[in-house]
N, C-alpha and C positions, 0 to 999 in steps of 0.2 A: 537476466534471470539465469542463474546457473543451475544446471541439473542437481538434484538432491546428493547425488553420489560425490559430485565435486565439493558441494557445500560440507558434506562430512569430513573430507580430507582437510578442508581449510580449517574447520573449527578444531580438529584434533591435533593441528600442526600450527602451533602459535607463530612461529616465525613465517610461514607460508601465508598465513591469514593477515599478518602485519603487512606484508608485501602487496597481497591483493588489495587490502583496505587502501593503502597508500597510492597504489596505481589508480584506483577508482577516483580518488581525491584529486589527484593530478588532472586525470582525464576530465573531470567535471570543471575544474578550475580553468582548463584550456577551452572548453565549450562556453563557459561564462564568458571569458576573455573575448572569444570570435564573436559571440552573440552581441555583447555590448559594444565591440568595435564597428560591427554592421549597423548596429542601431544608430551610434554616434555619427557615423558616416552618411546615413539616410538623412539625419537631422541636417547636417551640413549642406547636402545637395539640395535640400528643401527650404534653405534659407534660415533655418533654426540654429540657435547656439549650441555648441557641443556641451552638453551636461552630462554629469557622471549618472550612470543608470543603476537601477537596483535588481535588473532582472537576473535572476539567478536559478539555475537548476540544482537541485539537491539529489543524493542518492536514492531517495524514495522514489523518484519518478523513473529511475533506471530499474529499482528492484521490483516495483509494483507496475508492470507494464500491462494492461489489458489489451494492448493492440496486438500482442503475440499470444500463441498459444501457450497455456501453463504446462506443468510437469505432469499433471495427473491425467494421462491419455489411456492408460489401459482400462478397459471395460471393468475388469474384476477388481481394481483399485480406486475407481471413481468415487470421489464423494458428491453425493447428491442431497442438497437440503430441500428441495422442493419449490424454491422460488423461481420466477420466470418460467413456470411451466404452464402449457395449454390446458385449458379446461372445455369440455364438451357443454356447450350451452345449446340445447335443443338440436339442430341440425347443422351448427356451425360450431367452430372452434374459437375459444376467447382466451386471451392472456392478460388477466387483470394487472399483473405486475408491470408488464411492458406498456400497456395503456396508461397506467398511472404515472409511471416514469416519463413517458414521452410528454404527456400533458403537462406535468408539474414543471419539468425541466424548460419547455417551451415558454411557459408563463414566467419562469424566473429570469430568463434571458434579458427581458427588458429592465427588470430591476437591478441586474448585474451591470447593466450599461450605464445606469444612473450613477454607480458607484465610483466611475473614472472611465478613461478612454481605454479602449481596447488596445492590446500591445500590437507592434508593427506586423505587418504581414508575415515577415520572415519568422517572427516568434510564434505567430499562430500556425504556421506551416509545420514548425518543429513539434509544438505541442499536439497537433493533430496527428503528425506521424507517429508520435510516441503513446499517445492516449486516446485519440479520436475524440477529445473533448469539443464540444459544439461551440461555435461563436455565432452562428446564425440558426434561426429554426429550421432550414433545410438540411442542416447536419445533425439534428437531434435524432432522428430515427436511426441512422447508421451507428451513432454513438451508443444508443440502447441496445441495438442489435448485437454490437461487437462486446460491450460490457456484459450482456447476459450469457453469452456463450463461452467467453473466455476469462472472465475474472471469477475468483473463488469466493467473494463476499457480497453480502446484500447491501453493503454500503462501503464506501471508501473510508477504511480504517486500517491503522498499522497492526491491529491484533491478528495473531495467527501467522505472522510473517517471519518468525526467528526459529531456527532449528538449533534446539539446545542439546539434542543427542543425548548422551549418557548422564548429563548433569541432572535431568529430571528424575533419574533412578535412584540418586543418593539417598532420599528419604525413605525408600522402601526397607533398607536395612537399619537405618538409624535416622529417627524423625528428626534429631537435632541438626541433621545435614540437609534438610529440605530447602531446596532453592538456594543453596549455598554457592557462591561463585567459585569455580575452579581456581585453585591456587591461593585462594585467601583462607584467613583463619576464622574470620567472625563476620564476613560480609554476606548477605542473603537478599535475593532480590525477589519481589512479588509483584509481577507486572502481567501485561496482556499479550506479551510478543510471543509466548509459548502456548497460549490456550487454544482449544479448537476454535474452527472458523464460527463467528457470531452470526446468528440469524437476524438478530435486531440489535439496538444499542447496546454496546457491551459494558455499560456502567455497572450493572449488578454484578456481572461476571467478575469485574475488578474486585468488587467488595468480596466476593465469595473466594477469590484466590488469596487475597490477603488474610481473610479469615481463616483459611486452611493452613497456610504457612505459619500463622500465629500459633493455631492449636498444635501444629507438630513441633514447633520449637519450644512451647510453653503448655505441655498438656495438663498440668496441675498448677494454675496460676495461684499464687498467694495474694492476698490482700485485694 
C-alpha cells in the first residue's frame, strides 16, 4: 500500500508506472513459486505425490491489506462512515456491526470447510500475516477487530481502490471527455474503481456511474 503522494507520481509518469507494475508482477510470481515449491515439498515429505498447485497470490492481496494501517490517519481528513461504531444501550456499550460480523463469520467457517480442505499451514500463516483472515473460530474476533479499525470498506470489494487523479476532471470542461482514458481518442471507462467508498453493496452505484457517463457523452440522445 503506497502513500497517495507516490501513487500520484506513478500515475502521472507512464514509464515509472510500467516499471512499478512489472516489478510487482515479478515479485508476486516469485512468491507464488516459493509457496508452491514449499507445498510440493511438504507433500513429498508426507508421502503424497508432487502435484501442480493452483495457490496464487494476486496484486489485490498486496493492495488491499487490512492488516496494516491505511493512509487516512490525520484526524482532519479521516473518512468516517459510521459502521463498526459503539452504541450506548442502557448502561453498557454495544457494537452491533462487530457482533453480527463475528457471529456470522464463525457460523460460515464450518460451511467453508465443507467446500474443500484448508490450505497448508504455511499458506494459512501467510494469509493470516497479510489479512488476518480466520481459519478457526478462535481467530474470528481478532480478524473483525483488525478489519473494523484498519480497513476502509464495509465489505471486501474493489470499489474505491483506484486513484484516477486529473482524469476525473476532464468532464468538467467538456462532457464528451467524461471518463475518457488518458492518451486515447475514443475509449471511456465507467466502473467502480474511482467511486467513493461504498457503505453497502455497490451494485446500484455501478448503475449510476454508467448512467452518468452515458448522459455526459450523449446529453441529447436521438432515437
